[in-house]
C-alpha positions as CSV (number, residue, x, y, z in Angstrom):
1,M,15.7,-30.9,-18.2
2,D,17.4,-33.4,-15.2
3,I,20.5,-32.8,-13.9
4,D,23.0,-35.0,-12.2
5,Y,25.1,-33.1,-10.0
6,D,27.3,-35.7,-8.7
7,Q,29.2,-35.7,-12.4
8,F,30.6,-32.0,-10.9
9,K,33.8,-32.2,-9.3
10,S,33.9,-28.5,-8.5
11,L,31.9,-25.5,-8.5
12,G,33.7,-24.1,-11.8
13,E,32.6,-27.5,-13.6
14,L,29.1,-27.0,-12.6
15,R,29.4,-22.8,-14.0
16,E,30.9,-23.8,-17.3
17,F,28.1,-26.3,-17.6
18,F,25.7,-23.9,-17.4
19,A,27.5,-21.5,-19.4
20,N,27.5,-24.3,-22.0
21,Y,23.7,-24.7,-21.9
22,V,22.6,-21.4,-21.8
23,R,25.1,-20.9,-24.7
24,D,23.6,-23.5,-26.9
25,K,20.2,-22.9,-25.1
26,N,20.2,-18.9,-27.0
27,N,21.6,-20.4,-30.5
28,Q,18.7,-22.7,-31.2
29,P,15.8,-21.7,-33.5
30,H,12.8,-20.5,-31.1
31,S,9.4,-22.0,-32.0
32,S,7.5,-18.5,-31.2
33,L,9.7,-16.2,-32.4
34,P,9.3,-14.9,-36.4
35,N,10.9,-17.3,-38.4
36,K,12.3,-19.5,-35.6
37,I,15.1,-17.6,-35.7
38,S,16.8,-18.0,-31.9
39,L,17.0,-15.7,-29.4
40,I,20.7,-14.5,-30.2
41,D,19.7,-13.6,-34.0
42,R,16.4,-11.8,-32.8
43,L,18.7,-10.1,-29.8
44,N,21.1,-9.0,-32.9
45,S,18.6,-8.1,-35.5
46,E,16.9,-5.5,-33.2
47,P,20.1,-3.7,-30.8
48,D,18.7,-0.6,-30.3
49,M,15.7,-2.3,-28.2
50,I,18.2,-2.9,-25.3
51,Q,18.5,-0.4,-22.8
52,Q,21.2,0.4,-20.5
53,V,20.6,0.3,-16.7
54,Y,22.1,2.5,-14.7
55,Q,24.5,1.1,-11.5
56,K,22.2,3.1,-9.3
57,R,19.3,1.9,-10.7
58,L,20.6,-1.8,-9.9
59,D,21.8,-1.1,-6.2
60,I,18.7,0.4,-5.3
61,A,16.6,-2.8,-7.0
62,F,18.7,-4.6,-4.8
63,L,18.7,-2.9,-1.5
64,H,17.3,-5.6,1.1
65,R,13.7,-5.1,3.0
66,E,12.7,-4.9,6.6
67,E,9.8,-3.3,8.2
68,R,10.4,-2.0,11.9
69,C,8.3,0.1,14.4
70,V,10.0,2.9,15.6
71,A,11.0,3.5,19.1
72,N,10.1,7.0,21.3
73,D,13.4,7.9,20.5
74,G,13.0,8.3,17.5
75,T,15.2,5.1,16.5
76,I,15.0,1.4,15.0
77,K,17.4,-1.4,15.5
78,L,18.5,-2.9,12.5
79,H,21.3,-6.4,12.9
80,G,22.3,-5.4,16.6
81,R,23.2,-1.5,15.5
82,Q,20.6,1.6,16.1
83,F,19.9,4.1,13.8
84,E,18.2,7.0,14.1
85,T,15.0,7.7,11.4
86,G,14.2,11.6,13.2
87,Q,11.1,12.7,15.1
88,T,8.1,12.3,12.4
89,T,8.5,8.7,12.2
90,I,8.3,8.0,16.0
91,G,5.7,4.8,17.0
92,E,5.2,4.1,13.0
93,R,5.7,1.2,11.4
94,V,8.1,2.0,9.1
95,T,10.2,0.2,5.6
96,F,13.9,0.0,5.7
97,R,15.6,-0.7,2.5
98,Y,19.5,-1.5,3.3
99,Q,22.6,-3.0,1.6
100,L,23.4,-6.3,3.7
101,D,26.7,-4.9,4.8
102,L,24.4,-1.6,6.2
103,S,26.9,0.8,3.5
104,A,23.6,2.7,2.7
105,I,20.2,2.8,4.3
106,Y,17.1,4.4,3.7
107,T,13.4,4.8,5.1
108,E,10.9,4.1,2.5
109,W,8.5,6.8,3.0
110,N,5.7,7.5,0.7
111,E,7.4,5.6,-2.0
112,Q,10.5,7.6,-1.7
113,L,13.8,6.6,0.2
114,M,15.2,9.0,2.6
115,P,18.7,8.4,3.7
116,I,19.3,7.4,7.4
117,Q,22.5,8.7,8.7
118,R,25.3,6.6,10.3
């Protein structure tokens, strides 16, 4: 589908167009589903298949990720600020996961997230 973005005078109009497109697409019969039912009908026929994803899991899934080499004093710099990582990571190349506003920062070590004190 080609979209002529010039037809939209505001972001609100584009959002409304997109919402209508998704609603229409989800209500059309789908050729790969049994009896060619719509996606919405399939979703409504099996509500127990919908699983709740908890906020904490979502927060962790969307953390930003960067690698840094830990300095000899056990610190790293991230977005111009210095953070202590501890003695065990000195000299190591470590992956850090963080909220963009730096409200939460973690060291990713052995597939576990270890919080870094600010």
